[in-house]
N, C-alpha and C positions, 0 to 999 in steps of 0.2 A: 319470558319472567323479566320484568322490570330491575334493570340493572341499578345496585344500590352503592356503587361506586362511580361509575362514568356516566356522563350525558351522552346518551345513544340513540341517534337518529333514527327512526322508522324503517330505513332502509337500510342501515347497517347491523351487519352481525354483532354477537354479543363479544365482547372484549377477550381474549384468551387466557389472559392474567385472572380474569374477575372470576372465570370459569374456574380455574384450577383451583383458588383460593375458596369459592363457597362451595366445590366439590368436597374438598378439606372438613371446610367448617362444618357443613352438613355430616358428614361421614365421621367426626370426632364431637360430635357438638355435646354428647353426655361426659367425654372426658375433661371439658372445659369449667365444669362447675366445680366448686371445692365438696367434699375434700378430693384432692385429686391423687391420682394412682400413684405408688409408692417405685413399681418399677420403670428400670432404665429402659427407654424406646431404642430399638434397632434402627441404625442409622435412616434407613426410608421410613419407619413412624416418626423418627424425631426430624424431619424434613416436612412431612405432612403435618405433624403438629406446629412447627413453625407458622407454615401457611396459613392453617384454622385461627390459631392466635392471632395473625394479622389481621385478616378478614374480622375476626372478634373485636379488634383494637378500633377498627374504621369506623365500623356499623354499628356497633354497640358502644355509645361513648360512658351509659350510667356502670356498666361491665368493664371499661378499659383498665382502671388500677388493677382488679382482680386478673385480666388476662396476662396484665404484664408482667403481676406476681408470679404468676407461673410462667411465665416465658425465662423468668431470673431462675425460677428452681428446677429447669431441664436445659438450660443452656450448657452447652457442652465444647462450642465452637468458637466462643469470645462475639457473642450475636451476629457472626458474618454472615450466614445465610439467612438471617432474618432481616439485615440491612442490605444484603443485595438485592431480596425483594423488594424494598422501598425504594431502593435505587433506581431497578427497573421501572417501576411503576413512575418515580417523578421523568427519568428521561425520556420514556416514551407516550407518557399519556397524562402530562399535569395538565395539560390544557383542558383536557376532557373530565378531569375530577369533580365531581360535585364537592359545592361549597362547606358541608357539614363534614364532610371526608378531607379537606384539606385542614378544617381546625385541627382534626383528629391526627393527621401527618405532623402538623407543626408540633403538636401535644408530645408525639413519642419520639420526634426526633431531640426532642429536651429531655426526654427520660433517657435517652439513648445516649447523650452527653455527659450525663450524669454516672452511667456505669461504664464510661470509656469503650463503649462500642467499638468493635473493630471495622473501619471503614465510614463511621459517620462523618469524617471530616470530609470524605467525598461526597456523601449527602448531604452536607450543608453548601459546599459548592453547587451542587447539580443544582439546589433550590435555588442558588443567589443568579442563577442563569435563567431562571426562569420568571424573574424581574423584565417586565419588558420597557426597553428606555422608550419613552415618549407616550407611554401608556398612563392615564392620568384615571383609570375607572379604578370604581371600590376595590374590586377583588386584587387589581395588581398593588395598588396602594397598601392595601392589608397586608400581603405578602411582605412587601417590603417592611412594612411596620415591625410584623409579626416576627421576622427574622432576626430584625436588629435588638428586638427585646430580646431574645433568645441570648444572643451573642453579649448583651451588656451584663444579662444575668449571671452567665457562665463565663465571665471574665476571666478567671484564674485559670480554667481548662484552657481558656483561647489563648493565654501566653503560652502554653504548652506547644502550640499548633501554629507554628508561623505562616504554615501554607494558607492555614484558613484565615489567620489573622490578617496577613497582607491581601489574600484575595477580596476580606470583607472589607478594608481600605478602600483599594481598588474600586470595586463594585460602587461604593457609599460614595465616592468623591466624584464619579462620574455620572450618578443618579443624582447629586445634589446640584452640580451644573444646570441642571435642566429643571429641577423642581425649584428653584432659587428664582427662576425666572418668573415664574407663575404665581398668583397668590390669588386666593379664595376661598377654599373650603377648612373648615377647622381641622379636619383631619390632617390636611397637605402641610398645615403650619406648623402642626404638632409632629409631625412627621421630619420635616427640614430642621425642627432644632434638636431633633434626636440625631440627625444626621449630623449636623456640624459638632453637636459634644461626643458625639464616638470619635468622628476623622480625628479633632484637637486632640481628645484623650490618646488616642493610638500615635499621632506625631511627635508629640511631645513627650509621651512615656517610651516607647518602643520605638524611635528613629534609625536606631541600628539594625531591625529588622524589617524596616518600609525599605530601606536601600535595597532589598532583594526585588522590587519591583523597575528597578532601573529609570531610564530616562524617561521612559511614559511618565513616574509620577511627576515630574517637572511638568509636563503638557497638561495633566488633570488638574493640576494646584494654580496654574496659570487661569483656568478656567473659574476658578472659585477665588481670586484674591480680591475680587471686590467686594465678597463678604465680609465685614468689619474684623470677624473672629480670625479669619486667615491671615490679614495684612501682616500682624507681626510673626507667624512663622513664615511668609515671605522674606521679610526684611531680613529676620535672623539667616535663613537660608542662602541670601545673597551676599548679606554684610559679618554676620556673626555665626558662622558655622559650629562655632565652638559651642555654642549653646544647646546643642544637641545630643551632646557629649556620644557623642556614636565613634568608637575605636575604628580608626583610619578615614573618617570623614572630615576635609579639611577644606573644602571647596565645593559649588556646585557641581563642578566639572567631572569629581566624581561619580557623579549620576548622570552627566551627559556621555561618558566613557561606558555606561553599563547598558549593555543592548536588555531589553524586557523580552521576558520570554513569551513563547505563544500563547500559555497557559493562563497567561492575565487577560490577553486581549480576546481569549476565547469566553472570557467571561461577560461579557455583553453582547453577546451572540447568544439565542436561544438555539436549543439543540435542533429544532425545527426548522429556523432558519441557516443554520449550520449545513443539514441534508440539504437542502434546496440548493444553497449555492455550490456546493460541492458538484451536486449533481449538471448543475448548470456550467461549472468549469470543466467537468469532467466528459459529457456525454452531448451535450448539445453542440451542433454544427454550425457554424458560417451559414446565414440565409434563413435558419429556422430559431434563432435565438430570439425573434421579437416577441413572440407570443408565450413564451417562458419569463421574459422580462416583464411582459405585461401584467401576468398571475402575481409574479413574485410582487410587484408594485401594489397590485391589487389587497394580496395579502399582508403585506407587513408596513407599507407606506403609506396608507390611506388614511389619512388622521391629522387632526388642527397639529399635532407637535412630534408626529412620526417620523417627519424627515429629520430630527436631530439624532437618530441613530444611525444614519448614513455615514457617519466619520469613524462610526464602530465596524461597520461592514467593510470599510476601508482598509481601516486596521486589520481586520483580519483578513482579507483579500491580500495583502501586502507580506503579510507576516507570520499567518498560520496557514495557506495554503499554497504548496509550492507543488506545481502539476510535474508529473514525469515527464522526462524527454521525448517519449512515445507522444505525448500530449502536446508539446512543445512543436513539434514538426507532423502534428495532423492538421485539420480543419476544424478543429474543435475550438470554440470562441474564448481568446485570450482574455488574460485577466484584465491588460489595459484597457479592452473594448468596454467590460462592464464597468470598469471604474469612469471610463468616460460618460457611459449612462449615467451612472449615479450621480455625476456632477451635474448633467443635465435636472436631475430631480431634485435640486436644491432649489427652494423658492426665496429663502431670505439671505440676506447677505452675510450675517454672522455665522449660518449653517454652512454656507459655501465657503465660507473662510478656515472653518476648523474640518471640514473635510478636505481640502488645499494643505491644511498644514499637517493631517493625518497619511496623506500620498505622499510627502516628500519629508516628512519628520526626521527619517533614519539618514537623509542627505546630510542634514546640518552635522552630524559627528560621525560620519561615517569611518572605521577602521578598518582596514581588511582583515586585521588578525583577530577581530572579534565578532565582524558584521557579517550578514549574508547579502550576498548580492542581489539573492532574490527579492529580498523587499525594497531595493529602488530599483528591478529592475521596471516594474510595470510604469513608473513616471517616465522616465526615458522614453519607452515605447509610446505611451500617449503621445508625449509630445511630438515624439518622431511621422508616427502614423497621423498626427493628425494634418500633417503638411500633405497639398495644400487648400483641401477641402473645407479644412477646421482651423485655420490658421489663429484664430482666437484663441482657442484652446491653447497651441501653443505659447502665444503672445503670454497669456495670463499664468501660466504657471511658470514661465521663466521670471516674468516679472514679481508673482508672488515670491518665489526663490531667492532673487536678487533685494526682493525689500526683506526676506527673512535674515538674509546675511548681513546688511546692512543696520538692522534693529532688532533683532532676537535678543540678543545679548552684547551691548555695545562693548561692554567690559573684556568680553569675551570672542571680541571680531574675529581674531586670527585663528581661535580655535575652530570655530565656524566655517570661515573660508579654508582653512584644510581639509575641515571634511567634505565638504561640497566638492572641493578639487579633486581629492581622494574616491570619491562616487564618480566623476566623471571618467578619471582615468581608468578606475577599475573597471568598469563599463565599457570603455573602449578595448580597453587591454584582454578583457576576457571575451569579447566579440558578441557581445549583446548587441552593440553597434558597433559598426565597422570603423566609423569615425562621426566626428561632428560636424562631417558637410552639409549634412542633411538640414543643419540649423544655420550654419555661417554664410551656408551659398545660396541660402534661401530668399528670395526676393521680395517675398512678404513680410519678413521678419525687420521689423524696424533697425537702423543704422544703431541705434542706441543698443540695444540688445546685444546687435554682434559684436560692439566693440568692447562692451560688458565681458562677453563671453572670451574676446582673444584678449583683454587686460588680466582677465583674473586666472586662465588656463594659457598661458602663453606657449607652453609643453604641447598644449594639444589643439594648435592650430589646425585650420582645414589643409588638408595636404593638396597640395597645386598638381595640377595633372603632367603626365610624363613628359607631354611635349616641352614643355617651360622647362623641367628640371628632369635629367635622365635618371633612369634608375643607375645607383652605384652600387658595386661588390667590393667588400672590403678585401684586398688582395691576402691567399692564405687563407682565408675563411670561406667557410661553404653556409652563408647564411639563409633563413626562410626568405624567400622572397614574396616582396608585397606588391600585390594586386590592386588595380585601380578599384576604387569604391562603388559598388554597384548603387550608392545612392546618388551618384552622381550623373545618372542618366534617367531614363523613365521612369524607374524605378523609387522618384522620392516618395511618393506617393504613400510606399506600403514596405515597411522594415520584413524580409521574408524572413519565416521561420529558421533558413536554413543558417541565419545569423547568430542561432543560440545553438554552442556548440553540440553534437550529438554527446549523449552520456554526462554531460555538466550540469545535474541538477542545481548543483551550485549550493548544496546544503551547508550547513557550519560544520566547519572540520572538512571539507572535501579538499580546499585550494592551500591550505597551509603553503605547499610549494610552488601550486601556482601561481599563487599572489607575488612570487618574486618578483624583482626589479626588472622593468622591461629590458628586453635584451638588445644586446649593445649593435646588432644588426637592425633596429628599429632606426638606429639613428648614426650612421655609418661616420661621421665626420668626430662624432664622439670615441670611436674605438681607439684613435690615434693610430691605424692602420692607413696605408697607402689605399687611395681607392682609384679605381678605373670606372669610365663611365661604358654604361652596356645600354647602348642607344639600338638595338634591336629590339623586337618584342619576345613576349614570355615565354613562347614556344623555342625562339631560338635560343633562349637563355638555355631553359631545360636541356637543348640536346646540346648546347654546348657541354654543359654538366654531365653528359651522357658519354659523351665523347670522354671528358674528363676521367670519369667512371673507368672505362676501357683501360684506361692506361693504369689507372691506380692499384685495381683489381691485380694486375700482373705482378706489383710488387708488394699490397698489402690488402687482403682479404677484409681486412678491419673497416681499412681506410674507402674501401669502395663501398661497403654498407653503410658507412657514414654518409658518403656520397649521394647514394641512394635514399637514405632516410630523409634527405635534405628534400630529392626531387620528390618524394612522394608526401612529405608534408605540403609542398607547393601544392600539388595537386588539391590535396583534402583541404587548404585554407576555406573555411566557410564564406572569408570574404572575395575569394578568387575566382567568382563566378563567369565572368567575360574576358577568358583567357585569350582568346581572337575569335575572329568571325569565322574562321574557318574549323572550327575545333568543336564549336557548339552544335553543328548542323546535325543532318541525319546520319550521314556517312561517316564523318570526320576520319579523313583518309591520314591526317597527320596525328592521331591520335594512337591511331592503327599501328604506323610505322614508330612511333616513339615505345611502344609497348613491345615490338619486335627488338627495337634497339638495346631495351632494359635486358630481356632474355636471351639476346644474343651475347650483349656485353659480358655476364656471367657464364652462359654457354662455353665461352672462350677458354675461360680460366678453369673448365670442368665440371660446373654445376649446372644441373638442370632444374627450371623453375617447376613447381608442383610437382617434384618427383614422388615415388611411392616412398612410405613412412617406414617399410618393413625392415630397410637394411638401417635406418639413421634417425632412432629417436628424438634426436635432438634438432632434426632440421625444423622441428615447429618453433624451435626460439633462439638459434642462432645462424639465421640462414636469410637470405634475401626474401626466399617466400615467406616468410614469419615476419620481417618487416612489412610486407607490402600489404598480409592479412591484416598487422595491426591496424596498418594506417586506415585500410577499408572500415574494419571495426570502427575507429575515432570517427570516421566521416563516408559517409555514401554520398556522396554529391554526383554529380551527373556524370563530370569526370572520372571518377574511381568505379562509376557502376559500370562505364562503356569498356576500360580496359579489363575488367573483370568477366566481363561477356564476352570480350574478345579472346581472352585466354579460353574461357570455356568453349568457343565455339573451334580452337585451334584443340579440341581434346584435353585438354588441362580438366584433372579431378578438382577443380577449383571447391566445389560446393564439399565437397570430402573433406579437404583440407580444413577448410572453416568449421564444420561441424567438428570435426576430430581436436581442434586448435581449441573450442569453445568447450567442450566436454573435459580438455586436460585443465583447462583455466578453471572450469568449476569444482575439479577433485581437488586441486592444490588449494582454493580458495576454503574448502570444505576441511581440509586439512589443518590449516592454520585458525580454524572457526570463525571465518569474516562473515559468512553468509548469515542471513536471518535464521533460516533454518538450517543451522548448522551440525554437523554430525557429530556424536558425542566425540567428543576429545580424547577418551578412552578406549574409541572403537577402533582406533587406526594407530600404527605406531606414528610418532613423531618422526617428519620430515626434518633434515638437517639444512641449514639455509642454501648448500649447493642444490640441493633437490627440487627446491623451489624456484627454479631457474624460469620457466616461463613467467610465473606469476611477479616475480621480480622485473624481467624483462617486461612486461604489458604494463604495468604501473610506471616503469620508468620512461616508457615509451607516452603514457599518457600524459604524465607530467611534461614532457618534452616539448610534445604535441600543444598541448594547452598555455605553455609560457612562451613557446618561441625558442626556446635555449635549451641545450644538452643539463640533463639533470643527473648528479650522481648518483651511484648506487645506492640502494637502500636498506633496512634491515624489514621486511615483510612484516614482522609481528609489530612491529610499530606505526603499521597504517591505519587507518581509520576505518573500521570493517565496513562503514555505510559506503565508503566508496568502492571497496572490492567487491561488494555485492552487486553496486549499480556498474561495474565494468563487467561484471560475469552475466548481468542482462543483457548488456549493451551486446554483448559478444554473441547471445541467442538470436537475439533481435536482429544484428547485422548480418547472421546466415539466412534466418527465416527472410530479410528484407531480399537479400540474392537471388535463392532459387524462387521466390515469387515474381522477380523480374526478369528471371531466366523461362519462367513459365509463361509469363505474356509477351516475351520477344522472341528469344530465340526458337523454344520450341512450342511457338503456338500453332504452327502450321501443321506439326506432326499431332496436336493434339495431346500434347505431355502433360497432367493433371499435377499439381503442385507434389501429392502425396506420390505418385510416382519417382519424382526427382529425389524426393527426400527418400525413399526408400532406398532408391539407386546407388544415392552419398551413403546411407546407413552398412549396405551389402559392402562397397569398397573400404569404408573403414573397418568393417569386421574381419578382413582379409589382411588388414596391415600389421595389428598389434592384438594378437589374443590375449596378453596378459591385461590389457587394459579392455578390456572388451564390457567386462561388468559395470566398469564405470561410465562407458559409454552407455549403455541402456540406462543404468542409473541417470545419468544428464538428461537424454531424451522423455523419458518419463516425468521427469521431474520439472525440466524448462518447457520441452515442447510436446505438452501433454495434449493439445489439441488435435495434434498429428500424431499419437504415435498409440495413445489409449484406445483400446480395443479394437485395433487393426491386427487383421489375420497375418498377414504377412509378417509384420513384426514381432508379433509372439511366436509365429513358426521359426522366424530365425533367433529369438532368444533362447526357446528349448534345442533349437538345433546346435547354437555355438556354444552355448557355457554350460561348462562343467557341472558335474554334481556342487561341487564345494562353491561355486560360486552362485548357484542356484539357491543352495540354502540361505546363502547373504541375501539374496534379493529377497527371500521370503522374510527375513526379518525385519528388511526394511517395508515391506509391504505390509504386516503385522503391526509395523511402529504408525503406519498412516504416513509415511514420510513420501509415497507417491502410489499411483494407483496403475494398474497394469488392464483389467477389463471394464473398468466403468462401473454406470449403474444403470446402462440400459439393457432389462432383462432381454428383449428381442435380439440382441446383438450378442447377447452370453451364450443364450440359445442356437445363435447363430456360429460361432466359435466353436461351440460343442459338437456340433455336427461336421463343421469343416474337421475336427482333431479327429474323426474317426478314419480319415482316411493317412493319418499320420503313423509313424512305427511305433512300436512297443513302448523304446524309451522316451521317445518326446511325448506321448500320451501320458504316460507317467508323471513327470516332469509338467505338461502341463495342468494335469489335477493338481497337484503340489502346490503350483503358484494360485491356482483357484480357492483350494482350502484355507490360503492364506488369507487370501484377500476377502472372500465373503465372509469370514467369521468375522471379519471387524467391520464390513461394509454397512451400506443401508439397502442391500439388495434384497429382496422377497426372496429369501430360499426357496417358501413354497410353492412360487411359482414357477421357477426352477425345475425343482422334482415333479411338479406336475407336468409342467409341460415336456420335460426331458423324455417321459415316455410316450409320447405321443409326436415325437420326431420321426420314426421310423420304427419298422418293425423288428425289435431289438432282438440280435442273433449272439448269443453265448459266444461263440468261437470268435466275434469281431467285436463286440462292445464289451467284451469283461472289464477292460483297463478302465473303462466310462465308468459303468456301473460300479465298478468298485471305488473311485475316485467321490462319485456323488454319495455313495454309501458312509466314506470316511467324514465328507463335508457335513453331510446331512447329521451324523453323529455328534459333532464338536458343537452342532448349533444348539442354541436354547429350545427347547419344545414349546413354542407357542402355541396358543390355539389354533393359529392359522396352518402351523406348519403339521403339527399333530393331525388335523382335519385331512390337510391335503395326503399327507402319509397314509393314512386309514381307508383314504377313497383312492389308492392306487388298484389298477384291475391287474387281475391275474396275468403274469407276462413269463417269459424264459426263467427271470430270476424269483421265482415263487416267495422265496423268505426272505425277499429285501425287506419291506415294510415290516415284518413282525421282528425282524433283527434290528431295525434301527428302535422299535417302540422298547425291546429289550433293553438295550443299551442305555437308551435313557432311562428307565426303570432304576437302574443300578448307578446312574451319573446324576439323575437330578429329578427323583421320584416326586417330591413334592409339588414341581412346577407341572412336571408331566401328569399327574392324575387333576390338578388344577384344570389343567386344560383339556381333559378327556371331561370333566364335569361340564366346562363351558359349552363343549362340542353336543355332550348329548343334551343338554339342555337348548341349543339350537333344533337337532333331530327330533325331537320329539316335541316340538311347538306344533300349535292348533290341531289339539285332540290327537296327537300322536302321528298325525301324517307326516314323512319324511322330509323335512327341507334341508337340504344340503348345506353345510357349513361353508363349503367353498363355491364361489358364483360358477355357474353354468351346470350344478343338477347333478354332479358325480356321486354316487351311491357310495355308503360306509361295504369295505369289502371284508365277507365275513368271514373268509379264511385268513386272512390278517387277524381279525379279531380272535378266532378259536386258538390258533397258534401264540398271540401273546399271551391269552388267558392260562393256557397249557404252561406256559412257560413261567407265570407267575406261582401257578400251582405246585411247581419245582421249587420256588424260590420258598415258600411258604411264606409270602410276605402280606400280612393282613391289616396294617395299619400303619399311619407314617403321625409322627410328633411334631404340630409346627411351635416353636416358639411362643408363648404367651396365647396361643390359640387352640381350641379344642382340636384333638386328633383327628385324620382323615380316615374315614372307615373304606379302606380299599375293597372288603367285602361285598359291600353296599353298590361301588363302582362296577366289579367285577359280574355281578348280577344283572345290571342295567345293560352292560356292554355284550352280555351273553344273548339278553333279550334282544339288542338291536341286531346282533350277527344274524339271529334265527329269525328275526323279520326280514330283514334287507335278503336272504336266501330263498325265502318264501315266494318272493317278487319276481 
């Protein structure tokens, strides 16, 4: 059938949404004509009516008004479902929608505005995103114009929707800057006049709302300032801000200091572009990216004026796509590389200038209190990584940045200089780059640029080598050690991904404390303390600190831990890759000596590293072991890896400690509601501040590690939940990293798999703290699902170790789909069932309790489980009774779908003869309408082709006549003859019983 909504190529399948809408329309077509039924539709019928009406509105323009009146008469949800259908169509398939359907789409959107439908604001914004920049085709200009007409007609409504108003202003200012450069068609000229009138009206009448856009509003206005109508606006913005009568707005600097939300930057990227870019930046690895880039360019950048969209792509990449730490540390192509490629796609000078401005725009006004460092990260990495092969890119970007500083806003040059200086300072402080040595020491960079860097940022001058100036340590303090920059050697050509500190996604709100002023240890001379030269290498310095710690531990365990913290932070420092040639080799003898010294220094004071947690629950919080684990979680660089591998080779349960630590961290984070998938706050008693000990220490440790200075204790309830969520994810990622590393190195010869190591750690943990065992399993199934879900050993451990009380709690979590235990692989589920036959009676009962809870809410085909269960082995009532009981309870609690009813009816005779009939009887009591509807469908299939039996279930299994006769006997005792459906004719059970009797007799005679 030809599509009525979408352009479908001959090789393409039908659009699923059209199929859904058309089926509803065909089914309810008679109800869509006046007079309309007076009955109130049930919820399922209401949804079907919405689908049918939508299809009618889109494909029957002559009846569209009638359909919409019908919709008005039945609506009970504020048009929410109807708008959701439209939004899905626009977001996923707009480019394929036929033009007549698009006309109806705009019409019905206008009507939805009239009735203030729920979600119509999102629908309008989604339609704005479908206007493609640089595309001057008739269909694209038509959409641009029709949307603008609708907004102008609905002006009063628009004033009540500030998000739609500001989104429209952002969209049309950006489009106008491109449209105004071209002239030609009458349609385009008329559109330009409409865009100008709309934007001027919004700016003059609603400027206070326009301020919500932030600093990118200035960038857009600069692109249209050459248009006569905007000159007065620009003049007032600079010289007469009072003309706008906006409360609190007294100077353009107010806009400079306001960061633009990513939702505005998404407006100029179509959903399809967004999907492709996110895929490129999330899954495509170095070396495989060129073909994806070529495809993207062919798809979106080929055309006379399409390159104008590149600046929008760059703003999106910088401000709206922030990769996770896992991606930052992988070999996925980074953002700066994609931006570098996009720069090469610019063929016109003004386009290239706009792209550069988009890249460095946030640098001009950077404020660590409100800005996200991830917005400015791509520019610095592009500059540094372009040395020395593409030095012209580095030079051009620096020259452009300095040009902006001098000329962007001469009256407020000090504001811009401060912003750029703050940007450079924070990039170094947060270790995005270790220093500016890569720029200031690059021979290919012009002396003028180097001098400009040194003059503008004197506090960030390149550090000289340690041979010229020995490292100084303030006496009486234990500063974080500063190691040589990796960019000063052969690694100048590439900024290692290790320079991006693990766990620091640097999203807004993460680093309010991390962004504190640079530690005094970074500038010993400023600390006011007497300094002593330390002329030895860094290993000698750390050895000296360990010697000091041995003495301090004897007098104060707290001071000893502070000393150890400084040592570990020095090991974990992202910029300290090149400690010493003796340390980075294969054997690392001195590193092992240091690990022994750390262990012995605490052992002499009566403390054993990585000891059992059975006797000391708080060893995970206030101990040397906890401090070392926290540091490893923050940074798994080469030295930290080798330290942990060394302790593991010595027999320490390192992995179990990491797993227990991450589990407890996740538990405390969930209790305060910090995780994205947090538990209901009423489900658990509130912990006091003292009981949040691990979470407090972990956050404080992270903030200290990031800022290089000791942080004061904080109130966990006031910490950004997004930060806590990242920290929990980082803890499990660190544990995963460790046992993968252990499997690849220490255990490689013994052929120890990751799964075996994981189970070994889980066994060790389960022997430590029985009161926390439920939380441990909750954590592994939530955060390490790929290793735990469907694993027979872990499931056995679960049912063996957990009490009945804890298992009930686990069943609640499974029923609410907080996590899964068995997974959705039917074959593996049957394997687990077969394995459980050998377990004890109690373990089997617990197993089936969990199985019922999960399969009742999962997508697993229970009919396959039922059918295959009886084919596993020859069932023995003395051995398999628990499993059959569990399967009986599971099947009874499932809905009697045609597939499941067919499977139950087809089961052959077995030692449990009444199994199938009992399930059918249970369904007739709990869900008779659905059961007999399924019977009808099964009988229809069985009696196809002139009465020849065709099984409803694949495989040709026949219906069991004994099951049918027993069930019919049960129905006779119940005297159940008919079922009444709401608004439908009653079902005659006697007729179905007669057909079932006939089928049973026919099957018995074969």
